N, C-alpha and C positions, 0 to 999 in steps of 0.2 A: 140567647137566641141569635143565630147568625143570619146575615143578609142573604137572600136568594138573588141570583142573577138570572134573568130570563132573556134569552135571545129569541127574537121574533123577526119576521119579515113581513113587510106591508103586503096585504093582499093574500096572505097565506091562510087558507081555511082552517088548517090545523092549529095555527097560532091563535086565531080568533076563538076556536073551540076551547083551547087551554085557558084563555082569558075568561070566557064565560063560565067554565067549570070553577075557576078560582073565585069569581064573584059569587056563584051559587054556594060554594063551600063556606065562604066568609059570612054569608047570610045565615047559614045553618049553625055555625059555631063562631061567635064573635071573637073568641081568642085568636083565631087565625088572622084577624085584621091587624094584629100587632106585628106580624111578620113583615120586615122591610123587604120589598121586592124591587130591585133595580131592573127595569125593562130596557133592553137595548135593541134597536132596530139595526140589524147587521148591514143593511144598505146605507144607513146614515153614519155608522161608525165601524167601517170595515177593519180599520187598524186594531180596534179593541177586540172585535170578533175573532180576528186572526190569532190573538194571543191564547185562545181557548181551543181545546181539541174536541171538535164536534163536526158533524156533517149535515145534520138535519135539524130543522126548527119545527116546533118550539124545543128549546133546550134549556133545562134548568141546572144551575150550578150552585153549590154552597161552598164558597171559597174556591178551591181548585177541584173539588169533587163533583163529578157529573152525577146528578140524581135521576134525570130522565132526558131522553132525546127522541124527537120525532112524534109522530101521531100518538095521541093519548086518549085514555078513558078518564072518566071522572074519578074512578078509584085510584088510578095511577097518580093523578094530581093530588088527591087526598093524601096519599102516602108521602109525596114530596112535601106538602105543607106541614104535615105532622112531624116529619123528620126535622124540618127547620124549627118548628115550635119546641121540640124536645132538645134541641142542641144548645 
């Protein structure tokens, strides 16, 4: 299982929604709690954020591969988490 990197921005409603969806999905399937997720606030670590190719938050990466960028639905986050679980 590979680590997910999640870029967020403080105050972003879409980022908060992605975090809520992740919490809900982890309650539904405890296996998802095993996935290491490194959350990075792009305002606090801009030099790290600039190393990745994305324009919108929330943005999920697994290694260098972008799994999702921008506004999300619960099903899109489910897909991201299960991709990480199966890797």
